[in-house]
N, C-alpha and C positions, 0 to 999 in steps of 0.2 A: 504495499500500500504505500503511497506517498505523501507523506506529513507536509503540511501547509506551511511547516517552519522550515524547510528544507532551503537553502538558497542557492538550489541548483534543480534543474529541470532534465530530465534525459529526454533526447531526442532519438526517437527511433526511427532509424533511415537507413537502415544497413547497418552500419556501425554505430555505435556510440558517441554521441559528441554530446558534452556538457555546456551549459551556459548559465552563468549566474545573474541571479534577479537584476542587479545591477547593469548588465550586459543588454539583458533582454528589455530592460527598462528604455536602456539607451538605442538599441534596435529599433524597437516600435513602442512607443508612446499612446497608440489608440485601440481602441479593440477591436476585433476583427468576430463579424457574425456572417452567417450565410445561412442557407438553408430555403424555406417555403416560402414561394408567391404569394400561398395567401394569408400567410404571417407577416409578411413585408413590409405592407404598410401599417402595420399596426407598429411594429418592432421601428420601422423608420418614426412616427409621429412622437415615439419613446425618447428614441435615440438624439432628434432636435431639442425637446425638450431638456434632456437632458445636456445638451453641449451647449444650452442657452444659460441656463440656471446655476452650474456647476464649473468650475475650473477644469474640467476635463475637455479631451479634444471629443468632437462626436464621433460617435462609432462608426467605422465604415460597414454597411451592410450590402452585401450582395444576392439577388434572387435566382438560387440555382435550381431551388424545387428540394422537397423534401429527402428524395431519397440521394442525389447530389451534392447536399447538406452532409447529410450524414455520411458520406465518401469522405468529405475533406475536412468534416469535424475529428473522423475516428484515425484519420492516417497518422496521427502522433502528437504528442506534446514538443511544445518551442514556440518559440518567435513565428517563425514559417508557418503555424497551423493555425486554424481559424479558433476561435476563444468558446464561440458558443454557435450553436446551430437550432435554428428556429425549424418547426416539423408543425403538419397540420394531421398528423395522426401519431399516435405512440412509436415509439424507438422498436424495433423488431428485435426479436433474439438474437438473429444473426447479425445484425449491426451492433448490437452491447457486445457481442462475444468478437467481432471485427474489433471494435475500439480495445477491447482487452489484450487484444494479439500483439494491438501496436502500444502497450503501454498506457494508455488511457483506461484508469481503472476506478476512477473517482469521479462520478457522475453526476451534477445535481441535475432534477429532473422539477420541473417549472410548469405547472397546467396553469395556462393565463387566461384559459374561458372558451366558448364555442362557438361553431358557426355552422349554417346551413349550406350543401351543396344543391343549386340552383340548375335546372332545367329552364331555358328562358329562350323568347323569341323575339323579334322587333316589335315594338306597340302597334306598329300600322299593321298585325296580323292579328286573329281572334288567339284568345289565351286558352290554352288547352288543358283540359283537365284528364290526366293519364293514371293509370296503376302502374306499378312496382313491376306487374305482371307484363304490362303494357311494353316498359322500358327493356327488360328482359329479353322479350321476345323480338323486339327492334332491332337490339346492338350486340347481344351475345353471336358466337361465332355458331354457335350450336345448338336447333333447340328442339325439344320433342316430338317425333315423331308423331304427324297427326292422325295416323293409324290407330292409335292407341296401344301400340307392342312394347311401349316404356325400353324405345329407344332413341339413338338421334338421329337427325338429318341438318345437313348445312343448311346455315338458316337463308332460306330463300327472299323472305322479304322485303320488296322494292318500295312500297308505301304503309303510312302511316294506316291507311284503310285496310292494308293486308293483315295488320297483326289484331286491328280492333275497328270492325267495321263500324263505330261510333266515331271515329277518330277519320279527320281529312285525308281526302284523298291526293296527298301530297307526299316527293319523294324523302324518303330519310334519310335526313343529312342532318350530322351533329357533330360539331366543334368539340372538341374534348382538351385535355392535358396529355400528356405522354407517361410511360409509364415510371418516370422517375418524380412523378409529384403527387404525391399524399393525396391533393383533389382527387387523381386516378384511384389510388388507391382506396378512399374510401367510398369511391364512389362504385367501383365493381364490389365493395363489400355491403356496403349499404342498400346501394338500388339493383346492382345487377341480380347478387345473391338474396337481396329481399326477396325479387320476383320469380328466382330459378326456387324458392323453396315454397311458393306458392303451389308447386304441384309435390304432393305427398308421396308419391314414388323417387323423386329428385332429393328430397328432403331426409329420406332414409338413407341414401349414399353416401352423406356426412357422415355414418357410422360404418355402412359396410365397405364403402371404399372412400377414402376420403382422398386420394389423386384426383379420381374420376370425379368427384362431386367439385372438389375445388377448379380443374380443369373448365367445367361444364358452366361452371356457375359466377368462374370470374373470368373468364376470357373473351374479349369485345374482339368484333367480326372485323376484317381486313381486307375486306372488297370493298372500300371506298365510302361505305354509308357512314363509318364513323372516322371522323379524320382530326388526325393527332394536331394540333396548332399550335404547340409551343407553351411555355411556363409563362407567358404574358396574357394574363385576363384581361388586359386590356385591350390586344389585339385580338381578341375573342369579339369582345362587345362589335369593335368596329368593325369587324366581319358579318356580325349580326344586322348592324345597320346596313351593310353594301346588300346584302342576300335575305331580304326579309323571311324567306321561308327554311330557312336552316334552324337550328337550334344547336343554344349552347350550354355549355357544364362550365359552371364556376362558385365562387364562393359568393356566399348572401352579401359580403362588405361592397363586392362590387356590383353584385344587381343594387344595393341600396343607394351606390352613389352612380349610378347610370341609371336610374329608374326612367329617367326620362327620354330614355334610347330601347330600353329594353324591359320585356316584363315577364315574370315566374310561371314557369306552369303548377298549376294545381296537383299534385302526387297524393294519391288516395284522397281524393277531396280537400284536401290539405295545402293553404298556401304558405311557400315560409316566409314567415314576419320576424321579429324581434319577440314576440310573445308567443309564437308558436315554436321556433325553437327553445327556449328558454324553458317551454313547460316541457318538453319533449315531445307534441302529439304531431311534430313534423318529421316524415320516417327520416330525412337523409340530414341528418344531421351528426357532428363529431366534435371532439376535443380539440385544442388549441396547445401546442407545447411550444417550449426551447429549454437545450439542455447544456449546461454550463461543467468546464472542465474546471474541477475543485482546484489543482494543480496550479491552475492558471493565475486565481486570486491571489492578492496581494502580489505578484508580478506583473502581471498586466494591468495598468495602472486605471483605476476606473470602475472596473467590473464589479465589486461589492455595491457601489455609489448607483451603480447603472440596475443593478437588482433592484435594491431600493426603490428606486423610480419608477419600475413597472412593476413591482407589488403595493404600492401605495393607493389609497382608495383616492384619489386625484386622479389616477391613472386607469387603472380596472375594478375601481369601485360600481356600485350601480348608477351614480351620476356622472362617474368618469371622462374624460375626454377621449380613452379608448372605444368605450360604448357611444359616443357619436361620431364614432368612426364606423360603427357597422358591427365589433365585436360585442358577443352577449356573453354580461358579465357570468362569474362565478356566484354560486350562493355565498351566502355571508360564512355558514360552516365550511363551505370550501377553500372561499378564499383564505380564512382565518388559519385552517389546518396548512396549505402551500405554502403561504408567508410564514409559518413558523420554520417548516422546513428549507426553506429559501435562507430565513437568519439563521439558521446553524448549520448550514451547507449539507446538510443530510443527502448522504450520498443514493445512488441505486443499487440495492445491493442486488437484487434479479428483477427478470421481466416475469408476471405473473401473466 
């Protein structure tokens, strides 16, 4: 385990190099943050407020996607590696293991709030009311054979009306994030799998054949109906404005900030709103996190103070400035527990 009182950091990069705290501070005096495009705007507003109100430099933040941020974060300790990574999903067990293999063994997990994933189209078009099953049948690579044989076929659906006759006869065209995105991970787990398990015999596969279950319920079709539009949610919004018949997948905060351009689909009859995400009635919602290298606290200036700003009531509280940006706050008990973990820099000992 790495002690915070140590004055050097192990740099894991094939050979072990040593950087003293003084050298680290002279090499980099600015917090380095990578990760989720969904968390990016929240982290940015905190970073800007932090830079304006303290004597520390404004942290440098890169939007790399949750998966890309985890790779950068877990590459090792030292000034050439990121101090914090943002994530629109929880760190995976494989990522936690990769961190440990590279010497990143003390990690502080910070649950910051909640977000909903919207499936939206241009305001010039009719608002859709679709189910999780509709989403699965429209976007999954393989779907149940309609002959009732409990087998699968390649997804043949070309129009939304092929999926459900109550939906419009428009071509299925959905712009979404790449596999490195936490939004993509969460969409697959919550929306695709949610629709997939509406078939009882497929749901049973989660116990009898987990590999097949995950392949069917999490794999997006690759025949042009789902279009990977990159990590930039703002770009998806722009493309929807240019192509009103298409749908886009992005976080609630981007929907909230662009309500004059795009509108959300109702999913299982529920619209993504601040209230429906907070109370859990909207079915496609997820927690947001960031992760901190405990060994970098006290070495890279300002990390502790940045954590204090992010977890202050002025920032993440129910009336905080992050709520104004579209983040759904944790409840009082969750904020109290998380703030206590952050204040004491408690490690993630294991992923449950």
